[in-house]
GUDO-794886 format. One record per residue (C-alpha): residue in three letters; chain; x, y negated, z negated. Coordinates in steps of 0.05 Angstrom, whole numbers. Example, Ala and Ser with C-alpha at 12.3 -4.5 7.8 and 13.67 -1.06 7.14 Angstrom:
// GUDO-794886
+------+-------+--------+--------+--------+
: resn : chain :     c1 :     c2 :     c3 :
+------+-------+--------+--------+--------+
:  ALA :     A :    246 :     90 :   -156 :
:  SER :     A :    273 :     21 :   -143 :
+------+-------+--------+--------+--------+
***
This chain:
// GUDO-794886
+------+-------+--------+--------+--------+
: resn : chain :     c1 :     c2 :     c3 :
+------+-------+--------+--------+--------+
:  MET :     A :   2114 :  -2592 :  -2318 :
:  ARG :     A :   2151 :  -2598 :  -2387 :
:  ARG :     A :   2211 :  -2570 :  -2350 :
:  LYS :     A :   2200 :  -2623 :  -2295 :
:  SER :     A :   2200 :  -2683 :  -2345 :
:  VAL :     A :   2270 :  -2654 :  -2369 :
:  LEU :     A :   2297 :  -2666 :  -2298 :
:  GLN :     A :   2263 :  -2736 :  -2296 :
:  ALA :     A :   2289 :  -2758 :  -2361 :
:  TYR :     A :   2363 :  -2737 :  -2348 :
:  LEU :     A :   2359 :  -2773 :  -2279 :
:  CYS :     A :   2332 :  -2839 :  -2322 :
:  ILE :     A :   2385 :  -2833 :  -2370 :
:  THR :     A :   2439 :  -2820 :  -2327 :
:  GLY :     A :   2421 :  -2880 :  -2281 :
:  ILE :     A :   2413 :  -2926 :  -2341 :
:  ALA :     A :   2477 :  -2909 :  -2378 :
:  THR :     A :   2519 :  -2918 :  -2312 :
:  ALA :     A :   2481 :  -2985 :  -2298 :
:  LEU :     A :   2506 :  -3007 :  -2367 :
:  ILE :     A :   2571 :  -2980 :  -2362 :
:  THR :     A :   2582 :  -3015 :  -2297 :
:  TYR :     A :   2564 :  -3073 :  -2319 :
:  ARG :     A :   2606 :  -3076 :  -2379 :
:  LEU :     A :   2670 :  -3054 :  -2348 :
:  GLY :     A :   2655 :  -3100 :  -2278 :
:  MET :     A :   2655 :  -3159 :  -2326 :
:  ALA :     A :   2720 :  -3145 :  -2355 :
:  THR :     A :   2756 :  -3134 :  -2277 :
:  ALA :     A :   2772 :  -3197 :  -2236 :
:  ASN :     A :   2716 :  -3210 :  -2186 :
:  ASN :     A :   2710 :  -3263 :  -2131 :
:  PHE :     A :   2641 :  -3271 :  -2108 :
:  SER :     A :   2640 :  -3292 :  -2035 :
:  ILE :     A :   2587 :  -3304 :  -1983 :
:  ASP :     A :   2621 :  -3247 :  -1944 :
:  VAL :     A :   2596 :  -3198 :  -1996 :
:  LEU :     A :   2525 :  -3208 :  -1970 :
:  PHE :     A :   2553 :  -3192 :  -1897 :
:  PHE :     A :   2578 :  -3125 :  -1923 :
:  ILE :     A :   2512 :  -3110 :  -1956 :
:  GLY :     A :   2478 :  -3125 :  -1886 :
:  LEU :     A :   2533 :  -3078 :  -1853 :
:  LEU :     A :   2508 :  -3022 :  -1909 :
:  LEU :     A :   2443 :  -3028 :  -1897 :
:  ALA :     A :   2449 :  -3024 :  -1820 :
:  ASN :     A :   2492 :  -2966 :  -1834 :
:  ASN :     A :   2439 :  -2926 :  -1870 :
:  ARG :     A :   2482 :  -2872 :  -1889 :
:  ARG :     A :   2501 :  -2862 :  -1818 :
:  SER :     A :   2564 :  -2809 :  -1812 :
:  ILE :     A :   2620 :  -2797 :  -1770 :
:  GLU :     A :   2633 :  -2724 :  -1745 :
:  THR :     A :   2706 :  -2695 :  -1742 :
:  GLU :     A :   2730 :  -2623 :  -1744 :
:  SER :     A :   2734 :  -2623 :  -1821 :
:  GLY :     A :   2668 :  -2646 :  -1825 :
:  ALA :     A :   2625 :  -2711 :  -1831 :
:  PHE :     A :   2646 :  -2761 :  -1867 :
:  SER :     A :   2607 :  -2831 :  -1897 :
:  LEU :     A :   2619 :  -2893 :  -1872 :
:  ASN :     A :   2600 :  -2925 :  -1938 :
:  TYR :     A :   2667 :  -2915 :  -1975 :
:  PRO :     A :   2701 :  -2952 :  -1914 :
:  LEU :     A :   2659 :  -3012 :  -1916 :
:  LEU :     A :   2661 :  -3018 :  -1990 :
:  LEU :     A :   2739 :  -3017 :  -1996 :
:  PRO :     A :   2746 :  -3082 :  -1966 :
:  VAL :     A :   2701 :  -3112 :  -2018 :
:  MET :     A :   2736 :  -3074 :  -2081 :
:  ALA :     A :   2801 :  -3098 :  -2059 :
:  LEU :     A :   2792 :  -3168 :  -2039 :
:  HIS :     A :   2730 :  -3188 :  -2083 :
:  GLY :     A :   2732 :  -3142 :  -2140 :
:  PRO :     A :   2702 :  -3074 :  -2168 :
:  LEU :     A :   2639 :  -3107 :  -2195 :
:  MET :     A :   2623 :  -3139 :  -2129 :
:  ALA :     A :   2631 :  -3072 :  -2092 :
:  ALA :     A :   2584 :  -3039 :  -2145 :
:  VAL :     A :   2535 :  -3095 :  -2130 :
:  ALA :     A :   2544 :  -3086 :  -2055 :
:  ALA :     A :   2536 :  -3009 :  -2068 :
:  ILE :     A :   2472 :  -3021 :  -2102 :
:  ALA :     A :   2443 :  -3069 :  -2052 :
:  GLY :     A :   2463 :  -3038 :  -1988 :
:  ILE :     A :   2473 :  -2959 :  -1999 :
:  ILE :     A :   2395 :  -2952 :  -1992 :
:  GLU :     A :   2342 :  -2928 :  -1946 :
:  LEU :     A :   2270 :  -2934 :  -1946 :
:  GLU :     A :   2251 :  -2862 :  -1953 :
:  GLU :     A :   2286 :  -2866 :  -2025 :
:  PHE :     A :   2226 :  -2912 :  -2050 :
:  LYS :     A :   2181 :  -2849 :  -2039 :
:  GLN :     A :   2214 :  -2813 :  -2088 :
:  PRO :     A :   2203 :  -2812 :  -2165 :
:  PHE :     A :   2226 :  -2874 :  -2207 :
:  ALA :     A :   2276 :  -2831 :  -2243 :
:  VAL :     A :   2310 :  -2811 :  -2177 :
:  ILE :     A :   2317 :  -2884 :  -2153 :
:  ILE :     A :   2338 :  -2905 :  -2227 :
:  HIS :     A :   2390 :  -2852 :  -2220 :
:  ASN :     A :   2413 :  -2865 :  -2152 :
:  ARG :     A :   2424 :  -2941 :  -2161 :
:  GLY :     A :   2464 :  -2925 :  -2227 :
:  THR :     A :   2511 :  -2872 :  -2198 :
:  ILE :     A :   2523 :  -2904 :  -2136 :
:  ALA :     A :   2543 :  -2968 :  -2173 :
:  PHE :     A :   2591 :  -2933 :  -2222 :
:  SER :     A :   2621 :  -2892 :  -2167 :
:  SER :     A :   2642 :  -2956 :  -2132 :
:  LEU :     A :   2668 :  -2996 :  -2189 :
:  ILE :     A :   2708 :  -2939 :  -2218 :
:  SER :     A :   2739 :  -2931 :  -2149 :
:  GLY :     A :   2754 :  -3002 :  -2148 :
:  ILE :     A :   2789 :  -3001 :  -2215 :
:  VAL :     A :   2829 :  -2945 :  -2191 :
:  TYR :     A :   2849 :  -2976 :  -2130 :
:  HIS :     A :   2877 :  -3038 :  -2166 :
:  ARG :     A :   2912 :  -3001 :  -2224 :
:  ILE :     A :   2947 :  -2956 :  -2171 :
:  LEU :     A :   2957 :  -3017 :  -2121 :
:  ALA :     A :   2997 :  -3053 :  -2178 :
:  GLY :     A :   3050 :  -2999 :  -2185 :
:  TYR :     A :   3055 :  -2949 :  -2126 :
:  GLY :     A :   3032 :  -2990 :  -2066 :
:  PHE :     A :   2975 :  -2994 :  -2020 :
:  THR :     A :   2975 :  -2921 :  -1986 :
:  LEU :     A :   2971 :  -2883 :  -2058 :
:  ALA :     A :   2919 :  -2937 :  -2077 :
:  ILE :     A :   2867 :  -2926 :  -2023 :
:  GLY :     A :   2877 :  -2852 :  -2025 :
:  ALA :     A :   2867 :  -2847 :  -2099 :
:  SER :     A :   2815 :  -2893 :  -2098 :
:  ALA :     A :   2773 :  -2856 :  -2041 :
:  MET :     A :   2785 :  -2791 :  -2080 :
:  THR :     A :   2755 :  -2824 :  -2140 :
:  TYR :     A :   2692 :  -2848 :  -2101 :
:  LEU :     A :   2678 :  -2779 :  -2071 :
:  LEU :     A :   2694 :  -2742 :  -2138 :
:  ALA :     A :   2650 :  -2791 :  -2176 :
:  ASN :     A :   2592 :  -2781 :  -2128 :
:  THR :     A :   2597 :  -2708 :  -2122 :
:  ILE :     A :   2602 :  -2693 :  -2200 :
:  PHE :     A :   2537 :  -2736 :  -2202 :
:  PHE :     A :   2505 :  -2698 :  -2146 :
:  ALA :     A :   2526 :  -2632 :  -2170 :
:  THR :     A :   2499 :  -2649 :  -2245 :
:  ALA :     A :   2443 :  -2661 :  -2225 :
:  LYS :     A :   2432 :  -2608 :  -2173 :
:  LEU :     A :   2449 :  -2558 :  -2233 :
:  VAL :     A :   2395 :  -2589 :  -2283 :
:  GLU :     A :   2345 :  -2588 :  -2223 :
:  MET :     A :   2361 :  -2508 :  -2209 :
:  PHE :     A :   2352 :  -2498 :  -2293 :
:  THR :     A :   2285 :  -2536 :  -2298 :
:  THR :     A :   2255 :  -2523 :  -2227 :
:  ASP :     A :   2281 :  -2450 :  -2210 :
:  THR :     A :   2299 :  -2480 :  -2150 :
:  ARG :     A :   2363 :  -2454 :  -2113 :
:  ASP :     A :   2413 :  -2480 :  -2069 :
:  GLY :     A :   2482 :  -2462 :  -2043 :
:  PHE :     A :   2502 :  -2538 :  -2052 :
:  LEU :     A :   2569 :  -2517 :  -2072 :
:  ASN :     A :   2592 :  -2509 :  -1995 :
:  ASP :     A :   2569 :  -2576 :  -1982 :
:  ILE :     A :   2611 :  -2611 :  -2038 :
:  LEU :     A :   2673 :  -2575 :  -2012 :
:  GLU :     A :   2660 :  -2596 :  -1945 :
:  THR :     A :   2650 :  -2668 :  -1966 :
:  LEU :     A :   2713 :  -2663 :  -2008 :
:  LYS :     A :   2754 :  -2646 :  -1936 :
:  THR :     A :   2736 :  -2706 :  -1907 :
:  LEU :     A :   2777 :  -2747 :  -1958 :
:  PRO :     A :   2838 :  -2764 :  -1913 :
:  SER :     A :   2788 :  -2788 :  -1853 :
:  SER :     A :   2751 :  -2831 :  -1901 :
:  ALA :     A :   2807 :  -2863 :  -1927 :
:  ALA :     A :   2846 :  -2874 :  -1857 :
:  LEU :     A :   2780 :  -2912 :  -1835 :
:  GLY :     A :   2778 :  -2946 :  -1903 :
:  ALA :     A :   2843 :  -2981 :  -1887 :
:  VAL :     A :   2824 :  -2998 :  -1819 :
:  PHE :     A :   2768 :  -3037 :  -1841 :
:  TYR :     A :   2812 :  -3073 :  -1895 :
:  TYR :     A :   2867 :  -3095 :  -1850 :
:  THR :     A :   2812 :  -3115 :  -1794 :
:  TYR :     A :   2771 :  -3157 :  -1847 :
:  VAL :     A :   2839 :  -3185 :  -1876 :
:  TYR :     A :   2860 :  -3209 :  -1803 :
:  PHE :     A :   2800 :  -3222 :  -1763 :
:  SER :     A :   2748 :  -3236 :  -1823 :
:  VAL :     A :   2682 :  -3209 :  -1835 :
:  TYR :     A :   2663 :  -3223 :  -1762 :
:  GLY :     A :   2722 :  -3181 :  -1735 :
:  LEU :     A :   2700 :  -3128 :  -1781 :
:  ILE :     A :   2630 :  -3126 :  -1755 :
:  VAL :     A :   2663 :  -3123 :  -1679 :
:  SER :     A :   2707 :  -3061 :  -1701 :
:  TYR :     A :   2649 :  -3028 :  -1730 :
:  LEU :     A :   2609 :  -3038 :  -1670 :
:  PHE :     A :   2661 :  -3010 :  -1624 :
:  LEU :     A :   2672 :  -2950 :  -1676 :
:  LEU :     A :   2592 :  -2933 :  -1667 :
:  ALA :     A :   2603 :  -2940 :  -1588 :
:  LEU :     A :   2655 :  -2896 :  -1585 :
:  ARG :     A :   2620 :  -2847 :  -1624 :
:  SER :     A :   2569 :  -2843 :  -1578 :
:  GLN :     A :   2620 :  -2817 :  -1526 :
:  THR :     A :   2639 :  -2750 :  -1563 :
:  LEU :     A :   2689 :  -2783 :  -1609 :
:  PHE :     A :   2731 :  -2735 :  -1641 :
:  GLY :     A :   2720 :  -2682 :  -1587 :
:  LEU :     A :   2652 :  -2661 :  -1614 :
:  LEU :     A :   2582 :  -2659 :  -1578 :
:  ASP :     A :   2546 :  -2733 :  -1588 :
:  THR :     A :   2483 :  -2735 :  -1616 :
:  THR :     A :   2445 :  -2753 :  -1553 :
:  TYR :     A :   2472 :  -2699 :  -1510 :
:  ARG :     A :   2451 :  -2644 :  -1567 :
:  LEU :     A :   2384 :  -2675 :  -1567 :
:  ALA :     A :   2376 :  -2677 :  -1487 :
:  LEU :     A :   2403 :  -2603 :  -1494 :
:  ILE :     A :   2353 :  -2584 :  -1541 :
:  LYS :     A :   2295 :  -2620 :  -1504 :
:  SER :     A :   2317 :  -2583 :  -1438 :
:  LEU :     A :   2312 :  -2515 :  -1475 :
:  LEU :     A :   2242 :  -2530 :  -1504 :
:  ARG :     A :   2217 :  -2549 :  -1437 :
:  ALA :     A :   2233 :  -2480 :  -1413 :
:  VAL :     A :   2198 :  -2453 :  -1468 :
:  TRP :     A :   2138 :  -2493 :  -1458 :
:  ALA :     A :   2140 :  -2472 :  -1384 :
:  LYS :     A :   2133 :  -2398 :  -1399 :
:  ASP :     A :   2090 :  -2399 :  -1466 :
:  PRO :     A :   2058 :  -2468 :  -1488 :
:  GLU :     A :   2029 :  -2421 :  -1553 :
:  LEU :     A :   2107 :  -2406 :  -1572 :
:  MET :     A :   2129 :  -2476 :  -1563 :
:  GLN :     A :   2073 :  -2502 :  -1613 :
:  HIS :     A :   2097 :  -2445 :  -1659 :
:  MET :     A :   2164 :  -2466 :  -1663 :
:  GLU :     A :   2147 :  -2540 :  -1683 :
:  ARG :     A :   2106 :  -2520 :  -1740 :
:  VAL :     A :   2162 :  -2466 :  -1761 :
:  ALA :     A :   2206 :  -2524 :  -1762 :
:  PHE :     A :   2158 :  -2570 :  -1793 :
:  PHE :     A :   2153 :  -2519 :  -1861 :
:  SER :     A :   2227 :  -2501 :  -1852 :
:  GLY :     A :   2243 :  -2577 :  -1867 :
:  GLU :     A :   2192 :  -2581 :  -1924 :
:  LEU :     A :   2223 :  -2521 :  -1955 :
:  ALA :     A :   2295 :  -2541 :  -1945 :
:  ARG :     A :   2283 :  -2609 :  -1975 :
:  GLN :     A :   2259 :  -2579 :  -2032 :
:  TYR :     A :   2323 :  -2536 :  -2040 :
:  GLY :     A :   2362 :  -2596 :  -2035 :
:  TYR :     A :   2397 :  -2587 :  -1965 :
:  SER :     A :   2431 :  -2652 :  -1947 :
:  PRO :     A :   2403 :  -2690 :  -1886 :
:  LEU :     A :   2460 :  -2657 :  -1842 :
:  LYS :     A :   2444 :  -2596 :  -1861 :
:  GLN :     A :   2368 :  -2607 :  -1853 :
:  ARG :     A :   2384 :  -2628 :  -1780 :
:  ALA :     A :   2423 :  -2572 :  -1766 :
:  LEU :     A :   2364 :  -2526 :  -1799 :
:  ASP :     A :   2308 :  -2567 :  -1758 :
:  GLU :     A :   2350 :  -2552 :  -1687 :
:  ALA :     A :   2356 :  -2484 :  -1713 :
:  CYS :     A :   2280 :  -2468 :  -1718 :
:  TYR :     A :   2268 :  -2490 :  -1646 :
:  PHE :     A :   2319 :  -2434 :  -1622 :
:  HIS :     A :   2296 :  -2386 :  -1675 :
:  ASP :     A :   2254 :  -2348 :  -1623 :
:  ILE :     A :   2293 :  -2369 :  -1561 :
:  GLY :     A :   2313 :  -2291 :  -1551 :
:  LYS :     A :   2239 :  -2284 :  -1530 :
:  LEU :     A :   2250 :  -2326 :  -1462 :
:  GLU :     A :   2288 :  -2253 :  -1442 :
:  ILE :     A :   2222 :  -2206 :  -1459 :
:  GLN :     A :   2172 :  -2195 :  -1401 :
:  ASP :     A :   2104 :  -2232 :  -1415 :
:  GLU :     A :   2065 :  -2166 :  -1413 :
:  ILE :     A :   2103 :  -2145 :  -1475 :
:  LEU :     A :   2095 :  -2212 :  -1512 :
:  LYS :     A :   2022 :  -2220 :  -1497 :
:  TRP :     A :   2004 :  -2152 :  -1501 :
:  PRO :     A :   1931 :  -2155 :  -1526 :
:  GLY :     A :   1927 :  -2087 :  -1571 :
:  ARG :     A :   1976 :  -2042 :  -1608 :
:  LEU :     A :   2048 :  -2044 :  -1584 :
:  SER :     A :   2083 :  -1975 :  -1563 :
:  GLN :     A :   2145 :  -1955 :  -1599 :
:  ARG :     A :   2184 :  -1978 :  -1533 :
:  GLN :     A :   2149 :  -2048 :  -1530 :
:  PHE :     A :   2163 :  -2057 :  -1609 :
:  GLU :     A :   2239 :  -2042 :  -1598 :
:  THR :     A :   2236 :  -2094 :  -1543 :
:  ILE :     A :   2210 :  -2143 :  -1583 :
:  LYS :     A :   2256 :  -2122 :  -1639 :
:  SER :     A :   2312 :  -2142 :  -1598 :
:  HIS :     A :   2295 :  -2215 :  -1593 :
:  PRO :     A :   2341 :  -2227 :  -1654 :
:  GLU :     A :   2407 :  -2207 :  -1617 :
:  ARG :     A :   2387 :  -2235 :  -1552 :
:  GLY :     A :   2377 :  -2302 :  -1583 :
:  ALA :     A :   2442 :  -2300 :  -1618 :
:  ARG :     A :   2480 :  -2282 :  -1549 :
:  PHE :     A :   2440 :  -2333 :  -1508 :
:  ILE :     A :   2466 :  -2386 :  -1568 :
:  GLU :     A :   2539 :  -2363 :  -1562 :
:  GLU :     A :   2537 :  -2396 :  -1489 :
:  ILE :     A :   2515 :  -2463 :  -1520 :
:  PRO :     A :   2570 :  -2516 :  -1538 :
:  ILE :     A :   2533 :  -2527 :  -1606 :
:  PRO :     A :   2578 :  -2568 :  -1658 :
:  LEU :     A :   2619 :  -2523 :  -1706 :
:  ARG :     A :   2578 :  -2554 :  -1767 :
:  ASN :     A :   2514 :  -2533 :  -1742 :
:  ARG :     A :   2537 :  -2465 :  -1702 :
:  LYS :     A :   2530 :  -2425 :  -1772 :
:  ILE :     A :   2464 :  -2444 :  -1796 :
:  ILE :     A :   2436 :  -2435 :  -1727 :
:  HIS :     A :   2463 :  -2366 :  -1723 :
:  ASN :     A :   2440 :  -2346 :  -1786 :
:  ILE :     A :   2369 :  -2366 :  -1775 :
:  VAL :     A :   2366 :  -2336 :  -1695 :
:  LEU :     A :   2397 :  -2268 :  -1719 :
:  TYR :     A :   2368 :  -2254 :  -1791 :
:  HIS :     A :   2299 :  -2291 :  -1797 :
:  HIS :     A :   2267 :  -2223 :  -1788 :
:  GLU :     A :   2306 :  -2190 :  -1840 :
:  ARG :     A :   2267 :  -2168 :  -1904 :
:  TRP :     A :   2274 :  -2180 :  -1977 :
:  ASP :     A :   2269 :  -2103 :  -1986 :
:  GLY :     A :   2318 :  -2084 :  -1930 :
:  LYS :     A :   2271 :  -2055 :  -1887 :
:  GLY :     A :   2276 :  -2111 :  -1831 :
:  TYR :     A :   2316 :  -2121 :  -1763 :
:  PRO :     A :   2362 :  -2117 :  -1738 :
:  PHE :     A :   2409 :  -2098 :  -1791 :
:  GLY :     A :   2370 :  -2078 :  -1850 :
:  LEU :     A :   2402 :  -2133 :  -1896 :
:  ALA :     A :   2368 :  -2143 :  -1967 :
:  LYS :     A :   2359 :  -2195 :  -2021 :
:  GLU :     A :   2417 :  -2247 :  -2027 :
:  GLU :     A :   2454 :  -2212 :  -1963 :
:  ILE :     A :   2403 :  -2253 :  -1925 :
:  PRO :     A :   2423 :  -2326 :  -1916 :
:  LEU :     A :   2377 :  -2371 :  -1949 :
:  GLU :     A :   2359 :  -2413 :  -1890 :
:  ALA :     A :   2340 :  -2346 :  -1856 :
:  ARG :     A :   2294 :  -2330 :  -1919 :
:  ILE :     A :   2266 :  -2401 :  -1909 :
:  VAL :     A :   2247 :  -2391 :  -1835 :
:  ALA :     A :   2223 :  -2326 :  -1853 :
:  VAL :     A :   2170 :  -2353 :  -1895 :
:  ALA :     A :   2153 :  -2411 :  -1853 :
:  ASP :     A :   2150 :  -2354 :  -1792 :
:  THR :     A :   2109 :  -2309 :  -1835 :
:  TRP :     A :   2054 :  -2368 :  -1850 :
:  ASP :     A :   2046 :  -2395 :  -1784 :
:  ALA :     A :   2041 :  -2321 :  -1752 :
:  MET :     A :   1982 :  -2309 :  -1804 :
:  THR :     A :   1943 :  -2378 :  -1796 :
:  SER :     A :   1947 :  -2382 :  -1720 :
:  ARG :     A :   1905 :  -2350 :  -1663 :
:  ARG :     A :   1941 :  -2298 :  -1620 :
:  CYS :     A :   1922 :  -2254 :  -1562 :
:  TYR :     A :   1908 :  -2196 :  -1605 :
:  ARG :     A :   1872 :  -2227 :  -1667 :
:  GLU :     A :   1838 :  -2285 :  -1694 :
:  PRO :     A :   1877 :  -2325 :  -1745 :
:  LEU :     A :   1864 :  -2322 :  -1821 :
:  SER :     A :   1834 :  -2367 :  -1865 :
:  ILE :     A :   1878 :  -2408 :  -1910 :
:  PRO :     A :   1855 :  -2366 :  -1976 :
:  ASP :     A :   1861 :  -2298 :  -1935 :
:  ALA :     A :   1932 :  -2322 :  -1914 :
:  ILE :     A :   1958 :  -2343 :  -1982 :
:  THR :     A :   1929 :  -2276 :  -2012 :
:  GLU :     A :   1973 :  -2239 :  -1961 :
:  LEU :     A :   2032 :  -2281 :  -1977 :
:  LYS :     A :   2029 :  -2263 :  -2045 :
:  ARG :     A :   2025 :  -2192 :  -2028 :
:  VAL :     A :   2089 :  -2188 :  -1987 :
:  ARG :     A :   2120 :  -2233 :  -2040 :
:  GLY :     A :   2185 :  -2193 :  -2065 :
:  THR :     A :   2175 :  -2141 :  -2009 :
:  GLN :     A :   2179 :  -2174 :  -1944 :
:  LEU :     A :   2196 :  -2247 :  -1968 :
:  ASP :     A :   2237 :  -2276 :  -2020 :
:  PRO :     A :   2192 :  -2285 :  -2079 :
:  ALA :     A :   2226 :  -2345 :  -2104 :
:  VAL :     A :   2219 :  -2383 :  -2030 :
:  VAL :     A :   2148 :  -2363 :  -2030 :
:  ASP :     A :   2137 :  -2391 :  -2091 :
:  VAL :     A :   2163 :  -2461 :  -2071 :
:  PHE :     A :   2123 :  -2458 :  -2006 :
:  LEU :     A :   2064 :  -2447 :  -2043 :
:  ARG :     A :   2072 :  -2504 :  -2082 :
:  ILE :     A :   2086 :  -2546 :  -2019 :
:  LEU :     A :   2026 :  -2519 :  -1991 :
:  ASP :     A :   1984 :  -2536 :  -2049 :
:  ASP :     A :   2011 :  -2606 :  -2039 :
:  LEU :     A :   1999 :  -2609 :  -1972 :
:  LEU :     A :   1926 :  -2585 :  -1971 :
:  GLU :     A :   1903 :  -2633 :  -2031 :
:  LYS :     A :   1935 :  -2688 :  -1985 :
:  GLU :     A :   1891 :  -2672 :  -1931 :
:  ARG :     A :   1827 :  -2657 :  -1973 :
:  LYS :     A :   1841 :  -2735 :  -2001 :
:  GLN :     A :   1842 :  -2753 :  -1925 :
:  VAL :     A :   1779 :  -2716 :  -1912 :
:  SER :     A :   1741 :  -2745 :  -1970 :
:  ALA :     A :   1763 :  -2812 :  -1947 :
:  GLY :     A :   1745 :  -2803 :  -1879 :
:  LEU :     A :   1811 :  -2809 :  -1850 :
:  MET :     A :   1810 :  -2734 :  -1825 :
:  ASP :     A :   1754 :  -2696 :  -1787 :
:  LYS :     A :   1731 :  -2633 :  -1824 :
:  GLU :     A :   1745 :  -2594 :  -1754 :
:  HIS :     A :   1819 :  -2616 :  -1759 :
:  TYR :     A :   1825 :  -2593 :  -1830 :
:  HIS :     A :   1875 :  -2534 :  -1816 :
:  PRO :     A :   1951 :  -2521 :  -1834 :
:  ALA :     A :   1959 :  -2503 :  -1762 :
:  SER :     A :   1951 :  -2575 :  -1742 :
:  TRP :     A :   2012 :  -2599 :  -1788 :
+------+-------+--------+--------+--------+
***
C-alpha cells in the first residue's frame, strides 16, 4: 500500500508541475483565442484517441488535429485544446492522481511542441518546423509514459514489455507529421468546416482498408464467423474462450498494455484453442483419464491452431501476439509444458497471462470428467502451481484482480443486486 502511494504521489506531482510550467510558458507565447478552438476540441473529443493503421504501425490523430491550433492560435491554445479534448470517459474511472498526471503531461507536450514549431518556422521553414514539432510531441508523451511505467514497475512489481510499444510509436512520426500538414492546409484554405469534412472523409477511407490493411469491421466479422463455427461444435468451448478473454484482458490492463495491444490480445484469446476444432469430439469430451495417444492428440492443438491462423489475413501488427498466445499458452514456467518446453521469460508475456486465465477457468468450470472446484480450492491450487506451472508474478497480479472482483460481487449480493446462486466466477 505504501509503495502504491509513492506511485500516486509521483503522478500528482508530475501532473501539477507540468500544468504550472505549461501555464507560465504559455502566457509568454503569442496566443490568439478563436471560436474555432472549440471546434477543434469537439473534433478531439469525437476522435476519442482514434488511430490510423499503416505498415509502420498505428498513429494517433491527436497531433495532426492539434497542429493547426498550435500553428495559428498559439501553443497555449493547443494546450487548452489538448486538456479538454484528448480525454475519454473511462479516464474518470481512474484514480485522481492518474487524471491529474494525464491532464498535465498532455498539456505540456502540446505546448512545448507548439513552441518548437514557431521557433523552427522562423528560421528554417514549415517542413522542418512540422517535423521537429511532431517529434517533440511524440517524445514528450513517450518520456512521461515511460517514466510513469518505470515508477509503476518499481512500486507495484508490475512488469511489461512497454519499450517495444514506444519504439513502434516513434516509427509513426513521418505519417503523423504528414497528416498534420494536410489538416493544417485544409484549415487554412477551407476553414474549420473544410477540416471537419476532410476528417470525416479520412475516416470513410479508413473503413475501406486504407493503407492496405484489413479494416476493423472485416476483422470483427471474420472473428464472429469463426466463433459461430466454434459454437456449433462445442458451446462450452465458446464460453471458455469468453471467460479466458475477460480475465486475460484484466491482467493485460494491470501490465500496462496499450489499448491496441489489449484489442489484439482480446482477439487472440478467442483464437487460443482454435486448434481443438481439428480434434475429434470423442477425445475432447472423453469422460475419463486420457490414454497416451489421446493426450498426444490433445497436445497437438497449439501447433494445429498456429497453422490455422497462418491462413487468416490478420494485420501484421496483431499477428505476433496472436501467434504467441495460440502456440505457447500451454508452455510451463518450469519448462515442462508443450509443445516446445520453453521456460520462464522464454515464454512470451501474453502467453503467460493467458496460461493463468486458462488454468483458472479450467479449474472453476464444469468439465465432462469432473465437477468445478470451489473458489477457495481453486485459489489454493493456483498458489500450489505458482512458480512451477505458472509465472509466479502473473499469478500474484491475478489473485489481486480476483480479490477485487470477489469483493465487488460480495457488495452486489449484500445490496440485493445479484442472486446468491449467480455468485460464481464462471459467470464473469
